[in-house]
C-alpha positions as CSV (number, residue, x, y, z in Angstrom):
1,M,9.2,41.3,-3.2
2,T,11.0,37.9,-3.3
3,K,9.4,34.8,-4.9
4,I,8.7,33.3,-1.5
5,E,7.1,36.6,-0.2
6,Q,5.0,36.5,-3.4
7,L,3.9,33.0,-2.7
8,A,3.0,33.8,0.9
9,A,1.0,36.9,-0.3
10,W,-1.0,34.8,-2.8
11,A,-1.6,32.1,-0.2
12,Q,-2.9,34.8,2.2
13,K,-5.4,36.0,-0.4
14,S,-6.5,32.5,-1.6
15,Q,-9.4,30.5,-0.1
16,R,-9.3,27.3,-2.2
17,I,-5.6,26.3,-2.5
18,V,-5.0,22.8,-3.9
19,F,-1.5,21.2,-3.5
20,F,-0.4,18.6,-6.1
21,G,2.7,16.9,-5.1
22,G,5.2,14.1,-5.8
23,A,8.3,12.4,-4.6
24,G,10.3,15.6,-4.2
25,I,8.4,16.6,-1.0
26,S,9.2,13.2,0.6
27,T,12.9,13.0,-0.4
28,E,13.5,15.9,2.0
29,S,12.2,13.6,4.8
30,G,14.8,11.0,3.8
31,I,12.6,8.9,1.5
32,P,14.4,8.3,-1.9
33,D,12.3,8.3,-5.1
34,F,11.7,4.7,-6.2
35,R,14.1,4.8,-9.1
36,S,16.9,5.8,-6.8
37,A,15.8,3.1,-4.3
38,A,15.7,0.5,-7.1
39,G,19.3,1.5,-8.2
40,I,20.5,0.9,-4.6
41,Y,18.6,-2.4,-4.5
42,Q,20.1,-3.5,-7.8
43,T,23.6,-2.7,-6.6
44,E,23.2,-4.6,-3.4
45,T,21.5,-7.7,-4.8
46,A,22.7,-7.7,-8.4
47,S,19.0,-7.8,-9.4
48,P,18.5,-7.8,-13.2
49,Y,15.1,-6.2,-12.9
50,A,14.2,-2.6,-13.8
51,P,12.3,-0.7,-11.1
52,E,9.2,-0.4,-13.3
53,E,9.3,-4.2,-13.7
54,I,9.6,-4.9,-10.0
55,L,6.7,-2.5,-9.2
56,S,4.4,-4.0,-11.8
57,R,1.3,-6.1,-11.2
58,P,2.5,-8.9,-13.5
59,F,5.8,-9.1,-11.6
60,F,4.0,-9.1,-8.2
61,N,1.9,-12.0,-9.4
62,R,4.9,-14.0,-10.7
63,H,7.6,-13.1,-8.1
64,P,5.9,-11.8,-4.9
65,E,9.0,-12.7,-2.9
66,V,11.3,-10.5,-5.0
67,F,8.7,-7.7,-5.0
68,Y,8.5,-7.8,-1.2
69,D,12.2,-8.1,-0.7
70,F,12.6,-4.8,-2.6
71,Y,9.4,-3.2,-1.2
72,K,10.2,-3.9,2.5
73,S,13.9,-3.1,2.2
74,K,13.8,0.0,0.0
75,M,10.3,1.5,-0.1
76,I,9.3,1.4,3.6
77,H,10.8,4.1,5.8
78,S,9.0,3.8,9.1
79,E,11.5,6.3,10.6
80,A,10.5,9.1,8.2
81,R,8.8,12.1,9.6
82,P,7.0,15.1,8.0
83,N,9.3,18.0,7.0
84,P,8.4,21.7,7.0
85,A,6.6,21.4,3.6
86,H,4.2,18.8,5.0
87,L,3.7,20.9,8.1
88,C,3.0,24.2,6.2
89,L,0.4,22.5,4.1
90,A,-1.3,21.1,7.2
91,K,-1.3,24.6,8.6
92,L,-2.8,26.1,5.5
93,E,-5.6,23.5,5.7
94,Q,-6.3,24.2,9.3
95,A,-6.4,27.9,8.5
96,G,-9.1,27.2,5.9
97,K,-6.9,28.2,3.0
98,L,-6.2,24.8,1.5
99,T,-9.0,22.4,0.5
100,H,-7.1,19.4,-0.8
101,I,-3.7,17.7,-1.1
102,I,-3.4,15.5,-4.1
103,T,-0.3,13.3,-3.8
104,Q,1.5,10.7,-5.9
105,N,3.3,9.5,-2.7
106,I,2.3,6.4,-0.8
107,D,4.1,7.2,2.5
108,G,1.3,8.8,4.6
109,L,3.5,11.8,5.7
110,H,0.8,14.3,4.9
111,Q,-1.6,12.7,7.3
112,M,1.2,12.3,9.9
113,A,1.7,16.1,9.6
114,G,-2.0,16.7,10.4
115,S,-3.6,17.0,6.9
116,R,-7.1,15.6,6.6
117,S,-8.2,16.2,3.0
118,V,-5.6,14.0,1.3
119,L,-6.3,12.3,-2.0
120,E,-3.7,9.5,-2.6
121,L,-3.5,8.8,-6.3
122,H,-1.2,5.8,-5.9
123,G,-2.5,4.4,-2.7
124,S,-0.8,4.0,0.7
125,I,1.7,1.7,2.4
126,H,-0.5,1.9,5.4
127,R,-3.3,-0.1,3.8
128,N,-2.9,-3.7,2.9
129,Y,-5.5,-6.3,1.9
130,C,-5.7,-10.0,1.5
131,M,-6.1,-10.7,-2.2
132,D,-8.6,-13.5,-1.4
133,C,-10.9,-12.3,1.4
134,R,-10.0,-8.6,1.5
135,Q,-9.1,-8.7,5.2
136,F,-7.3,-5.5,6.1
137,H,-3.7,-5.8,7.4
138,S,-1.6,-3.0,8.9
139,L,1.8,-1.9,7.8
140,D,3.2,-3.4,11.0
141,E,1.7,-6.8,10.2
142,V,3.2,-6.7,6.8
143,M,6.7,-5.7,8.1
144,Q,6.6,-8.2,11.0
145,S,5.3,-11.2,9.0
146,A,7.2,-14.4,9.6
147,S,7.6,-14.9,5.8
148,I,8.9,-12.5,3.3
149,V,5.5,-12.5,1.5
150,P,2.9,-11.7,4.2
151,V,-0.2,-14.0,4.3
152,C,-3.6,-13.3,5.7
153,H,-4.2,-14.4,9.3
154,N,-7.8,-14.9,8.3
155,C,-7.6,-17.2,5.3
156,G,-3.9,-17.6,4.4
157,G,-4.1,-15.7,1.1
158,V,-1.4,-13.4,-0.1
159,V,-1.5,-9.8,1.2
160,K,-1.0,-7.0,-1.3
161,P,-0.2,-3.4,-0.4
162,D,-3.0,-1.0,-1.4
163,V,-0.6,0.8,-3.8
164,V,-1.1,1.3,-7.5
165,L,1.4,-0.9,-9.4
166,Y,2.4,-0.5,-13.1
167,G,-0.3,-2.2,-15.1
168,E,-3.0,-1.2,-12.6
169,N,-5.6,1.6,-13.0
170,L,-5.9,4.5,-10.6
171,D,-9.0,4.5,-8.4
172,N,-11.8,6.2,-10.4
173,Q,-13.3,7.8,-7.2
174,V,-9.9,9.4,-6.2
175,L,-9.4,10.6,-9.8
176,S,-12.8,12.1,-9.9
177,E,-12.4,13.9,-6.6
178,S,-9.0,15.1,-7.7
179,I,-10.3,16.6,-10.9
180,Q,-13.1,18.3,-9.0
181,A,-10.8,19.7,-6.4
182,I,-8.3,21.1,-9.0
183,A,-11.1,22.6,-11.2
184,S,-12.6,24.3,-8.1
185,A,-9.3,25.7,-6.8
186,D,-8.3,29.4,-7.0
187,M,-4.6,28.6,-6.6
188,L,-2.8,25.5,-7.6
189,L,0.5,24.7,-5.8
190,I,2.5,22.0,-7.6
191,G,5.5,20.7,-5.6
192,G,8.2,18.1,-5.9
193,T,7.0,16.5,-9.1
194,S,8.4,16.5,-12.6
195,L,4.9,16.0,-14.0
196,T,5.9,13.0,-16.1
197,V,3.9,10.2,-14.5
198,Q,0.6,9.7,-16.3
199,P,-2.3,9.9,-15.9
200,A,-1.6,11.7,-12.7
201,A,0.3,14.6,-14.3
202,H,-2.5,15.4,-16.7
203,L,-4.7,16.3,-13.7
204,V,-3.1,19.8,-13.4
205,T,-4.6,20.7,-16.8
206,Y,-8.0,20.9,-15.2
207,F,-7.0,24.0,-13.3
208,N,-8.6,27.2,-14.4
209,G,-8.2,29.4,-11.3
210,D,-6.1,32.5,-10.7
211,R,-2.5,31.4,-10.0
212,T,-0.3,28.4,-10.6
213,V,2.9,28.1,-8.5
214,L,5.4,25.4,-9.4
215,L,8.0,24.3,-6.8
216,N,10.5,21.9,-8.3
217,A,14.2,21.7,-8.4
218,S,14.4,20.6,-12.0
219,P,12.6,21.9,-15.1
220,T,9.2,20.4,-16.1
221,A,7.1,20.5,-19.2
222,Y,4.6,22.7,-17.3
223,D,7.0,25.5,-16.4
224,Q,5.7,27.9,-19.0
225,H,2.2,27.6,-17.5
226,A,3.4,28.7,-14.0
227,D,2.7,32.2,-12.7
228,L,5.5,31.7,-10.2
229,L,8.4,29.2,-10.6
230,I,10.6,28.4,-7.5
231,T,13.5,25.9,-7.7
232,D,14.7,26.2,-4.1
233,P,14.2,23.2,-1.8
234,I,10.5,22.9,-1.1
235,G,11.0,22.3,2.6
236,A,12.9,25.6,3.1
237,V,10.5,27.5,0.9
238,M,7.4,26.3,2.7
239,E,9.0,26.8,6.1
240,E,9.5,30.5,5.2
241,V,6.0,30.7,3.8
242,S,4.7,29.4,7.2
243,R,6.7,32.0,9.0
244,L,5.5,34.8,6.9
245,L,1.8,33.7,7.4
246,S,2.2,33.5,11.2
């Protein structure tokens, strides 16, 4: 039995799969991870700022125009579409096998693929709020604003994406629901993440179910805890899993 066949067999037996994912699942949809995007931005603009600095709350407060120049040009990929990994996870949810997707991504591709139980640890580009009056603004409004820094059509305040920047805390409710989901799972599927970003990466330690499957191209500190380790591209792997489960 191949590793992918083993994964499909375990998925077939499971009733409470939780997927914990990161940038690696979105890169196969053409969305670069933010450090790569920042590198491109620095090359194009000769920006002296590190990616972690640009995407920090203090930097947003001081230099919203630089933040939005980077954010709009390198972090928003409106043309991106779900790949076979997103679609397979949605299929597992619809089949009653998968209970939650916990994602570090902010692109909304899981929802676009049809998934409903998505916990977004770092927020979403599709939600934006005025910092003064909390008026909601869509991604289209942000991208089509006349000024580089979008302002509220209600009160004129600065609009901020509902994404967690460096220096900001994760949403406690999302964290709590994620911990509960992982602790209740019978199978934990980890994909496209190096498990280095904290506190999100610590969440996988709450798993005490039957099987842990790790899908990641490069080694992680959690490899020794995996019952099954697959380094092939996650899209191709999940496409084959979907075929085997049909």
